[in-house]
C-alpha positions as CSV (number, residue, x, y, z in Angstrom):
1,M,0.1,0.0,-0.1
2,M,2.9,2.6,0.9
3,Q,4.3,1.6,-2.0
4,T,1.6,1.8,-4.5
5,M,1.3,5.8,-3.2
6,T,4.9,6.6,-3.5
7,K,4.2,5.5,-7.1
8,R,1.5,7.4,-7.3
9,L,2.8,10.4,-6.0
10,S,6.2,10.1,-8.0
11,R,4.1,10.7,-10.9
12,I,3.2,14.2,-9.9
13,R,3.6,16.5,-12.3
14,H,1.6,19.6,-11.2
15,V,-0.4,20.2,-8.9
16,A,-4.0,22.6,-8.6
17,L,-3.8,24.4,-5.7
18,D,-7.2,25.3,-4.1
19,M,-6.8,29.0,-2.4
20,D,-9.1,30.0,0.3
21,G,-8.3,27.0,3.6
22,T,-5.6,25.8,1.7
23,I,-3.3,28.7,0.9
24,Y,-4.5,31.8,3.4
25,S,-7.6,31.8,5.7
26,G,-9.5,35.1,4.8
27,G,-6.5,37.4,4.4
28,T,-4.2,35.4,6.7
29,L,-1.3,33.9,5.1
30,F,-0.5,30.1,6.0
31,E,3.0,30.2,7.1
32,F,4.0,27.2,5.4
33,T,2.6,28.2,1.9
34,R,5.7,30.1,0.0
35,P,7.8,26.8,1.7
36,F,5.9,25.1,-0.2
37,L,5.5,26.2,-3.3
38,A,9.4,26.7,-3.6
39,L,10.3,22.6,-2.7
40,L,7.6,22.9,-5.9
41,G,9.7,24.6,-8.1
42,N,13.3,22.7,-7.2
43,L,11.4,19.4,-7.7
44,G,10.7,20.2,-11.3
45,I,6.8,20.8,-10.5
46,G,4.4,23.4,-11.9
47,H,1.2,24.8,-9.9
48,T,-2.1,26.4,-10.7
49,F,-4.3,28.2,-8.3
50,L,-8.0,27.6,-8.4
51,T,-10.8,29.1,-6.6
52,N,-14.2,29.1,-6.5
53,N,-14.7,32.3,-5.2
54,S,-16.0,34.8,-7.8
55,S,-16.6,37.7,-5.7
56,R,-13.1,39.1,-7.3
57,S,-11.4,39.4,-10.6
58,A,-8.3,37.4,-12.1
59,R,-6.6,40.9,-11.7
60,H,-7.7,41.1,-8.2
61,Y,-6.3,37.6,-6.7
62,R,-3.1,38.2,-8.5
63,A,-3.3,41.8,-6.5
64,H,-3.9,39.9,-3.5
65,L,-1.0,37.3,-3.5
66,R,1.5,40.2,-4.1
67,K,0.3,41.4,-1.1
68,M,1.2,38.4,0.5
69,G,4.1,37.7,-0.7
70,I,3.2,35.5,-3.5
71,F,3.9,36.6,-7.5
72,A,1.5,34.9,-10.1
73,R,1.9,34.8,-13.2
74,E,-1.9,34.9,-15.7
75,D,-1.6,31.3,-16.0
76,E,-1.1,30.1,-12.8
77,L,-4.7,31.1,-11.5
78,Y,-7.5,30.0,-12.6
79,T,-10.9,31.7,-11.2
80,S,-15.1,30.2,-11.2
81,T,-15.6,34.0,-13.5
82,Q,-12.9,32.3,-15.8
83,A,-14.7,28.9,-16.3
84,T,-18.3,30.9,-16.7
85,I,-17.0,33.0,-19.1
86,E,-15.5,30.2,-21.0
87,Y,-18.6,28.2,-20.7
88,L,-20.7,31.2,-22.4
89,H,-18.7,31.4,-25.1
90,E,-18.5,27.6,-26.0
91,R,-21.6,26.5,-25.0
92,M,-23.9,29.5,-25.4
93,P,-22.5,31.6,-28.0
94,G,-26.1,33.4,-28.5
95,V,-25.9,34.6,-25.2
96,K,-24.9,38.2,-25.2
97,R,-26.5,40.0,-22.2
98,L,-26.6,39.1,-18.6
99,F,-28.1,39.9,-15.5
100,V,-25.0,38.9,-13.1
101,L,-26.0,39.1,-9.3
102,G,-22.2,39.7,-8.0
103,T,-19.5,42.0,-6.8
104,A,-18.4,44.8,-9.1
105,S,-15.7,42.9,-9.4
106,M,-17.3,40.0,-11.0
107,R,-18.8,41.9,-13.4
108,E,-16.4,44.4,-14.6
109,E,-14.5,41.4,-15.8
110,I,-17.8,39.5,-17.4
111,A,-18.1,42.8,-19.5
112,K,-14.3,42.9,-20.0
113,A,-15.4,39.4,-21.4
114,G,-17.8,41.1,-24.1
115,F,-21.0,40.9,-22.2
116,G,-23.9,43.3,-22.4
117,L,-24.3,44.1,-18.5
118,V,-28.5,44.0,-17.7
119,E,-28.6,46.1,-14.9
120,N,-32.5,47.1,-14.7
121,S,-32.9,46.5,-10.9
122,V,-36.6,48.0,-9.6
123,G,-36.8,50.8,-7.5
124,G,-33.4,52.0,-8.2
125,H,-30.3,52.9,-10.4
126,G,-28.1,50.3,-12.3
127,D,-25.3,50.7,-10.2
128,L,-22.5,50.1,-13.5
129,R,-21.7,52.9,-16.2
130,R,-21.6,50.2,-18.6
131,A,-24.9,48.5,-18.1
132,K,-27.5,48.8,-20.3
133,A,-31.8,48.5,-20.1
134,G,-33.9,46.0,-21.3
135,E,-34.0,41.9,-20.9
136,P,-31.2,39.6,-20.2
137,D,-30.2,36.3,-22.4
138,A,-29.4,34.7,-19.0
139,V,-28.6,35.1,-15.4
140,V,-25.2,34.8,-13.5
141,V,-25.1,34.3,-10.3
142,G,-21.8,34.2,-8.3
143,F,-20.6,35.0,-4.9
144,D,-22.1,38.7,-4.0
145,T,-20.4,40.3,-1.3
146,A,-22.5,43.2,-1.7
147,L,-25.5,41.4,-2.2
148,V,-28.6,44.1,-2.7
149,Y,-31.8,43.0,-1.9
150,R,-33.8,44.6,-4.2
151,R,-31.1,42.9,-6.8
152,L,-31.6,39.4,-5.4
153,C,-35.4,40.0,-6.5
154,R,-34.5,40.7,-9.3
155,A,-32.7,37.7,-10.3
156,A,-35.9,35.9,-8.8
157,Y,-37.8,37.4,-11.2
158,W,-35.8,36.7,-14.9
159,I,-35.2,33.3,-13.5
160,K,-39.4,32.6,-13.0
161,R,-39.5,34.0,-16.5
162,G,-37.6,30.9,-17.5
163,K,-34.0,32.5,-18.2
164,P,-31.0,30.2,-17.5
165,F,-29.8,30.5,-15.0
166,I,-26.2,29.4,-14.4
167,A,-24.1,29.7,-11.0
168,T,-20.1,30.3,-10.8
169,H,-19.5,28.0,-7.9
170,P,-21.9,25.6,-5.4
171,D,-19.7,26.7,-1.9
172,R,-22.2,27.0,0.4
173,I,-19.8,29.9,2.6
174,C,-16.8,31.0,1.7
175,P,-14.0,30.5,4.5
176,T,-12.4,33.0,7.0
177,D,-10.6,33.9,9.5
178,E,-13.4,36.7,10.8
179,P,-15.7,35.9,13.5
180,T,-18.7,35.4,11.2
181,V,-20.4,32.9,8.8
182,L,-19.8,34.4,5.2
183,V,-22.4,33.5,3.0
184,D,-21.4,32.2,-0.7
185,C,-22.5,31.4,-3.7
186,G,-24.6,28.5,-3.7
187,S,-26.8,29.4,0.1
188,I,-27.6,32.3,-2.8
189,C,-29.0,29.9,-5.6
190,S,-30.3,28.5,-2.7
191,A,-32.5,31.2,-2.0
192,L,-33.3,31.5,-5.5
193,E,-34.5,28.1,-6.0
194,K,-36.7,28.6,-2.6
195,A,-38.1,31.8,-3.8
196,T,-38.5,31.1,-8.2
197,G,-39.1,26.6,-8.0
198,R,-35.9,25.9,-10.4
199,G,-32.3,25.6,-9.4
200,P,-29.3,26.4,-11.6
201,D,-28.8,24.9,-14.8
202,K,-25.5,24.9,-15.0
203,I,-23.2,25.3,-12.3
204,L,-19.4,26.2,-13.0
205,G,-16.4,26.0,-11.1
206,K,-15.5,23.0,-8.6
207,P,-16.3,20.2,-8.9
208,N,-17.0,20.7,-12.6
209,P,-13.9,18.8,-13.7
210,C,-13.8,21.3,-16.9
211,M,-11.4,23.6,-13.8
212,L,-9.0,20.7,-13.5
213,R,-9.2,19.1,-17.6
214,G,-8.0,22.9,-19.2
215,I,-4.9,22.3,-16.8
216,L,-4.3,19.0,-18.1
217,Q,-4.4,20.8,-22.2
218,R,-2.5,23.4,-21.5
219,H,0.5,21.1,-19.6
220,G,0.1,18.4,-21.9
221,L,-0.6,16.5,-18.8
222,S,-2.1,13.2,-17.9
223,P,-4.9,12.8,-15.0
224,Q,-2.5,10.7,-12.7
225,N,0.3,13.3,-13.2
226,L,-2.1,16.2,-11.8
227,A,-2.7,16.8,-7.9
228,M,-5.9,18.1,-7.2
229,V,-5.0,19.9,-3.7
230,G,-7.8,21.6,-1.8
231,D,-10.0,21.6,2.1
232,R,-14.1,20.7,1.0
233,L,-14.5,17.3,0.1
234,Y,-17.9,18.4,-2.2
235,T,-15.6,20.5,-4.3
236,D,-12.1,20.0,-4.3
237,L,-11.9,16.5,-4.0
238,A,-15.2,15.3,-6.2
239,M,-14.0,17.7,-9.2
240,A,-10.8,15.4,-8.7
241,Q,-12.3,12.3,-8.2
242,Q,-14.5,13.6,-11.2
243,A,-11.3,14.1,-13.8
244,G,-9.0,11.1,-12.8
245,A,-6.0,13.0,-10.6
246,F,-4.5,12.7,-7.4
247,G,-7.0,14.1,-4.4
248,V,-5.6,15.8,-1.8
249,L,-7.7,16.8,1.0
250,V,-6.5,19.2,3.6
251,L,-7.1,19.9,7.0
252,T,-6.9,23.9,7.1
253,G,-9.9,25.1,6.4
254,E,-13.6,23.4,6.3
255,T,-13.5,19.9,6.6
256,T,-12.5,18.1,9.5
257,A,-11.0,14.7,10.4
258,P,-13.7,12.9,11.5
259,E,-15.9,14.0,8.1
260,A,-12.8,13.3,5.9
261,E,-13.1,10.0,7.7
262,R,-16.4,9.5,7.1
263,H,-16.3,10.4,3.8
264,S,-16.9,7.9,0.4
265,P,-15.1,7.0,-1.6
266,P,-12.5,8.5,1.0
267,P,-9.8,11.4,-0.9
268,D,-6.2,9.8,-1.8
269,L,-4.6,11.4,0.5
270,V,-5.5,13.4,3.7
271,V,-2.5,15.7,5.0
272,S,-3.4,18.2,8.3
273,G,-1.7,21.0,5.4
274,L,0.6,21.8,2.1
275,A,3.3,21.3,4.2
276,E,2.7,17.2,4.9
277,F,2.1,17.4,1.3
278,G,5.5,19.1,0.3
279,Q,7.1,16.1,2.7
280,R,5.2,13.3,1.2
281,L,5.9,14.5,-2.5
282,R,10.2,14.7,-1.3
283,E,10.0,11.3,0.2
284,A,8.3,9.9,-3.1
285,R,11.2,11.7,-5.2
286,N,14.0,10.3,-2.9
287,P,13.3,7.3,0.1
288,R,15.1,9.6,2.7
289,G,13.3,12.2,2.8
290,A,15.3,15.1,1.8
291,E,17.5,16.6,-1.3
292,P,20.9,18.0,-0.5
293,D,21.2,21.9,-1.4
294,A,23.9,24.4,-2.7
295,G,25.8,24.2,1.1
296,G,26.0,20.4,1.1
297,T,23.6,19.7,3.7
298,R,19.8,18.6,3.4
299,T,17.1,20.5,4.2
300,N,13.6,18.8,5.4
301,L,10.0,20.9,5.2
302,S,8.5,20.4,8.6
303,P,4.7,18.9,8.5
304,V,3.3,21.0,11.2
305,A,5.0,24.7,11.3
306,G,6.2,24.9,7.0
307,T,10.3,25.5,8.2
308,K,13.5,24.1,7.0
309,V,14.7,21.8,9.1
310,R,19.1,21.7,8.3
311,I,20.1,17.7,8.6
312,E,24.0,18.1,8.4
313,R,25.9,15.1,6.2
């Protein structure tokens, strides 16, 4: 069993990383994140940051990561909003005008992708200069952290009228390090479903395997070469299973150890955090679990603190 796990880990050439609950929580970067990314570089393993959180644009996410000391290229970041835009272009080419229930940042990104935005909320004026009055071709719902009741009602109106109902992702809550519960896209969609009798016609983002298939195609990888790392069983790990990738659950976010033990099918690997996963990757490539550095010493990644421990030869 151990040899099988080691063999599977040794095949990994790229790691898809969830963000909230995996590399940081809210505005706090986990201390082991930067050492883990450095380790991936040393092992020749690529990485892509994935997030279902559609409240921010890809540009905002890159800026958010930079503030934490992580510099991500454009091709190292993929969001559920980008997945939704690609889906609309490829699968619903007749859709040109949208009613978007989402943040200003999300609406701006969708508008820049060539869609007209219908902003005809009852009882107030539109809040986007790009917005146009009229009837939308579809409704898109995301993680709206500035949710306005009249806009929620207007989305329900168009859904009740039979307009295609697209959700950027299914997450019910968003992880946070603040003393609150952040109601996410999945919960907003549940309210709309209760009000209209209709659930989303299509849900993008994780666990939709399209989030990983794009990475496989972009880097010329087979599913066995890709690890999906995240903190949620019903999105991150479900997507890994559907795409045939190696699923790694970290216990630094939403899922607890007892929940992981009860889940069926079980994740391929459950670890305390990225530091422990990094150690497992290193050991799979070197049975002694360490690589010599330029100074003739060896470095190990602590599975607890995410720090390097020097081991003299």
